[in-house]
N, C-alpha and C positions, 0 to 999 in steps of 0.2 A: 420406408417412408422417411423423407427428409425433414429436417427442422427448418421452419421458415422464421426468419427474423425481420422484424419490422425496421426499415431504415429510419434512423433518427438523426441523420445529418452528420456532419463532421464531428468526430470525437473531440470532447473537451476534457478528457480524463486527465488525472495527474501526470500520467506517463506521456501521453500525446502532447500535453502542454509543456513537457520537459520540466515540470516542477520537481518530479522525482525521477530517478533513472535507476531502478533497482539492478539491472543488468551490470551497469558499471560500478554502482555503489556497494553491491553485495559480493563482489568477486572474492572476498576473503572470508565469507560466512557460509560457504558451502556445507560444512560440517554441522553447524547450527541449523541451517535450513533442512538438511537430511533428518535431523532429529525431530524438527517440528512437523515435517511431512509425515514421518513415521507415526508420530503421535496423532495427527489428524486423521490418517488412514487407518489407525488402529492396528498397526503391525509392527513386528520387531524391527529394530533399525538394521539388522543384518539383511532383512528381506528388501531393503531399498539399495538397488545396486548403483544407481547413478541419478544425479540431479543436474540438469543443465539450465542455466539462466537464459531465457529467450527474451525478446524485446518486451512483450506484454504478459508473459506468463512463464511458468516452469514446465520443463519436460522431465518426467519422472520415470525412471525403469526400476521395476520391482518383481519380486517373485510372486507369481499368482498362486491361487489355492490349489491348482494342479501341479504346481512346481515349475511351470514353464515361465519364461520371461515375458513379462507385460510391460506395456508403457501407457501413459496417460498424460494429458496436460493439466495443469494445476494453477489456479489463480494465485498471484502474489497476494491478493487481498485477504486470503484466508489465513495467512501467517501472522503470528504475533510480531514478528520482525517488521512486517509492514506498518503496523501501528507505530512502532518506534521510530521508523524512518519518516513517516508523515509528521508526527509530533516534533521530531527534531528540526524538520524543515520548517515547519510553522513557527517554532521558537526562534529560528534564524532570520524570520522576516524583520527587517530593519525600518520599514515605513508601511503607510496604509495601503499604498498601491500594490506592494508585493503580497500583502495580507488579503487585499480584495481578490487578487488572482486565485489565492488558495480557497478563499470562501466560495467563489463561482465554481471552481473545479470540484470542490467537495459537493455542492448541491448537485452537480451533474453526475458525480460518482454515486451518490445516494439514490438518484433516480434510476440509474442504470446497472448497478451492481448490489448485491445482497451483502450488506455489511452487518457483523454481529452487533446487537444493540449496545453491549458494553463498550466495543471498539468505537462505535459511533458517538457515544456520549463523551468518551475521553477525548476524542478528536475535536468535538464541538466545544467542549470545556476549554481545550488548548487555544482554539480560534478566539474564543471570548476573553481569555485571560491575556492573550498576546495583544488583542485589540486594546484592553484596558491599560496594559503596560506602555503601549505606543501612545495613548492618550496622555497618560501620566507623564511620560518622558517629554512630550510636546508641550504640555502645560508648565512643567518644571523649566523647560528651556525658555519659555516666554517669560516666566517670573524672574529668571536670572538676568534678562536684558534690561 
């Protein structure tokens, strides 16, 4: 039986919008990614043979319960490193337009992907704080004129 997905139109995800690009930005983090994947899959690090960064997800090769090599795809969004990447990108926003793009993309992400509640709260708090910082910087700039 095949899984049917409802077509929801063009993707507005963080990756599709090119707001974050984990494949390019995480090239030097493969060991950390392996550790995070092993912890999430509840298996020893030695059982994770290979992790490959794909455009929208990870490909993971691991030793199965029967000792044979298995592989699976794994969402970037499940990794703690994803939260760090998103938060750092939000903090790098220098104007309201950039921040608005992140806000719209995050609403789309929350509707279409399952985010852990703690991660969602941290990202939302970062969006709010960055908005306040941008407002404060704009009002301080106007006062200086």
